[in-house]
N, C-alpha and C positions, 0 to 999 in steps of 0.2 A: 249182072253187074251194071252199075250206074256209070255211064261214060261221062256224064256231066261232072260228077264228083272227081273222076280221074283227070279230066281236063282242068278243073279248078286246082287240083294239087299240082298238076304240071305247070300251070300259069304261076302259081305261088313260088314254085322252085325256080322258074326262069326269072321271075322278078327279084327274088333273093340273089341269084347269081348276078344279075345285071347290076343290082345295088352293090354288091360286093366288089365287082370289077371296077365300077365307078369310084368307090371309096379307095380301092387299092391304087387306082390311077391318080387320084388326088393325093394320096400319101407319097407316092413316087415323085410327083411334081414338087410337093412340099419339101421333101428331102433333098431333091436336086436344087431347088432354090436356096435351102439352107446351107448346103455344101458350097454353092457358088458365092453366097455372101461370106462364108467363112474364109474361102480361098481369097476373095477380094480383100477382106480384112487382113489376112496374113501377108498378101502381096503389098498392101499399103504400109504395114509395119516394116516389112523388108525395105521398101523404098525410103523410109524415114531414117534407117540406120546410116551411120557413118560408113565411109568407104571401106575402111579396114575391118570394121565389125561385120560387113557383109561376107567377108571370107570365112568368118566362124560359122555363119549360117550355111555357106556353101560346102564347108568341110563335112557337113552331115552326110553328103552323098557318098563319099568314099568311106566314111564311118559305117554307113549301112552295109556296103559290100565287105568291109572288114569283119563285120559280125557274121555274115552268112557264108563267106567263102571258107573252104577248108584251109588249114594251116599246115598240114603235113599228110603224107600218105606212106603207106608201106605195101609191099607185095608179099602176100601169103596165100597159100592154097590156090595158086594160079589166078589170083584176083588181086586188084588194087583195093585197098580200104582207106577211106579218107578219115581224117581226124579233125573234128571241129574245135574251135577255140573253147577251152573249158572256162576261161574267164571273159569271154566275149560279151556275156550279158552285162558285165560291169561297164563295157563300153557304151551300152544303151543308156545307162545312168549318166555317164560322163557327157554324152551328147545332150541329155536333158538339162544337165547343170550348165553346160555351155550355152545352150539356147536361153535358159532362164536368166543366166548372168548378163545377157544383153540389156537387161532392164534394171540393173543394179548400179550403184555408183562406181566410178572408175577406180577409186582408191583401194578398195579391198578385194575387188573381184580378180585381179591379176594373181593374187596369192592363192585363192581358191582354185582358179583355173590351172595354174602351174602345179599346185600341189596334187590335185587329184590325177592330172596327166602324168606327172613324174612318178606317182605311185603305181599307176597302171603300167607305165613304161618299164619300170623296174621289174614288175612280175612277169611281163611278156617276154623280157629278155632273159629273166632268171629261169624260166620253165625249161627251155631246151638245154640250157647250160647245166642244170641240175638233173637232166634226163627225166624230167617230169611230164614232158609232153607225151611221150610214148615209151613204152618198154621194148617196142619192137626194134630190131636192129637188122638190117639198115632201114632207115626211113629218109624221106626227102622232105625238105622244108619247101613249102609252096608260096605262091604269090600272096595268099591271104595272110601269111605270117608277116611278110614285109609290109603289107598294108596296115596291119595292127601296130607296126612300129611307126609307120609314116603319120598316121592320123594323130596320135598324141603329140609328136614332134611338131606337126603343123599347128595344132591347137596352142602349143606353148609358144611357138614363134609368132603367130598372129596375136596372141594375147600380150606378148611383150611388145610388139610393134604398137598395139593399141594403147598400151600403158605409156610407152615413151611418147607417142604422139599427143595423148591427152594430158600429160603431166604438166603441171604449171607451178 
């Protein structure tokens, strides 16, 4: 067996691995730089918003928790089972509309903001009243449910305040 041939193959493999690691390192640095530029751009846009409009952007934080937290639980078979919000995915769309509406004229956006939030609020209140949340009896309503009510109410109030402030 020729040891020079094996040594040459080994060197080629090591060169290929070192080249791959260098390219991976460059890719990670590029993605980090891109993320930092994106975060800087988002922060600058946030700083340019009016004072009341900043609360709409900040309300996305409790909206995130409203989507992921369970809204009810029940005890069965010696264990607690949590129920996630079946319409919580619509809250993600509402957050997207609320953030996008920051860049539209003041005149019509209050109607869109209030309309979608009132619609969501109606359904989130209707579900437990109609026993559509769970058929298990008894069940407990958890903090996530109340957060799902708070977020649309907060969006409506902030939207109304923004409309009243910018109305001329």
